[in-house]
N, C-alpha and C positions, 0 to 999 in steps of 0.2 A: 452431486458432489457435496460433501460436508465441509465445514470450515476446517476441521483437523486434517482432512484429506487434502484440501487446498494448501494449507500451510506446509504439509509435507512435500507436495509437488512444487511449490515455489522454491524450495531449497535446491532443486535441480539446476536452476539458472542463477543461483546466488554466487557471486564472485568472491572468493576468499581473498582478503587483502592482508596487509602486513601486521595489523593489530586490531583488536576489538574496537578501539577508538575510530580507526579508519572505516571499519565496516558499519558501525553505528552512524558515523557522520555521513557516509554514502546514503544510508537509508533515510536519514533526516533531510538531507539536501534533496533527495529524490522526491520525498513527500511534498516538499515545498515547491519544487519545480512542476510537479504534476498538478498541484493546486492551480497554478497559473494556466496550464493547458486545459484543465477542467472548466475554469472560468471562461476561457475563450470559446470552448465548445458550447457552453450554456448560453453565451451571448448570441450565438447564431442558431440556437435550438437544433443542433445536430445530434439526434438521439444515438446514432451509432458511435459517434466520437465521444459523446458523454459517457456511454457505457464503457468504451475503451479506456478513457481516462480514469474512471472510477476503478476499473480493473487494474490499471497501472498503480493507482494509489494503494489498492488492496495488496498488490505484490510487495511494495515497499513496506507497508505496515505489517504484513504477514512475516516478512523476513526480519523486521525489527523485533517482532514478538518472538520469533524463533531464536534470535540472539539472546534474548532474556529468558528463554525457556518458559514462555507463557502462552497459553492457548487463548486465542481471541474468543471473547464471550459475547454472543449475540444478545444475551439477556442482561448484560452489564448496564447499570444506570449510574451516571455520575452523581456525586454528592452535590446538592445545591443546584444552581443554575448551570445550564450548558454554556460552555465558553465558545466564542467564535473560533473557527478552525485556526486562523492565523495566530490567535493568542495561544492556542494549544501548541502550535509549532514553536512559538517563541519560548514557552515553558519547557518544551521538550529539548530544544537546543541549549537552553540555559542549564538544565539538569545534566545533559550529556557533557557540557563543558566542565561543570563542577566535578563530575565523576572522573572524567578522563584527563582533563588538563590540570585541575587542581588536586587530583587524586584523593578526593574526600571519601569516596566509597560508600556514601550514605544515600545515594539518589536512586537506587534500584527500585524501591517501592514507589517513588514518585514517577519514575519513567514508565513503569508497568501501568500505573494508574492513568497516565496521559495517553499511552498506547490504546488502552481500552476506551478512553474518552473520544479519541479520534475515530476509532472503529464505530462507536455508537453514533457519532456525528455523521459518518458515511452511511450508516444504516438509515438514519433519519432523512438524509438527503435522498437516498434511493426511494424511500416511501413518499417523500414530498414530490419528487419528479415523476415517479411511475406508479403511484398508488400503493395501497396496502398489501398487494401481493408480493410477499417477501421472496417468492421463488425467483424473482428477477436477480437477486443476489447470486443464486446458483448459476443462472444464465451468464452473468458477468464473470464469475469465477471460471466457468468452463471456457468461455470465449477467450479470456486472458491466458489460460494455460494452453489452449490450442494455438493461439497466436505465437506464444513462446516456443512451442514445438516446431513451428515453421521457422522461426528465427534461429533457434538453437536446437537442431535436430537431436543431438546426443547430450550435450550439456553446455554451460556457458563457455564461450571462447571470445576473446577480444575481437578477432577477425569477424565473427558473426555479428557482433554488436555494431561494427562499422559498416558492414555491407549487408543491407536488408532488402528483401523483396517486398516492398511496401504494397504492391498490387496484390500479391498472394495473401499477405496479412489482412488486407482490407476485405478480400473475398471471404476469408475465414470469419471475420467479424460480422459480415452481412448475413451469414447463414443462420 
């Protein structure tokens, strides 16, 4: 699966909300909450859960990129030093606030840059945890999409989000 294919497939389970601000906020908050879940999985060295949480982060990041009509770029290199992910999330939420709350409309370029910085940081994390074989990214994307097909057989629905078959999802992740 390529990154553009993955981005297209993540749109199937994207919930349309009342405004772009709500959709972007949902993605930013999701990225931040998944960061905590990833940290917990890394603390106990649970590779299956680590890959799942990276996949969940990729889903939020992919849909955030989709909102801004940008393709995630695996070859993107940030200017200067890499920032710690939490600082990137802080920058992202600050730019989203300025764009949507203060209606400045000048933050799109910054937001797109930060999206790519976060993506690059996730790629670097995958390499750090699992070695130089970047095919692990394809495995993570595939497992994430397959898990979402179990959770949302046709498309996103609130009922499906609330009632999950965790055991079936876990079996899919272990394949």
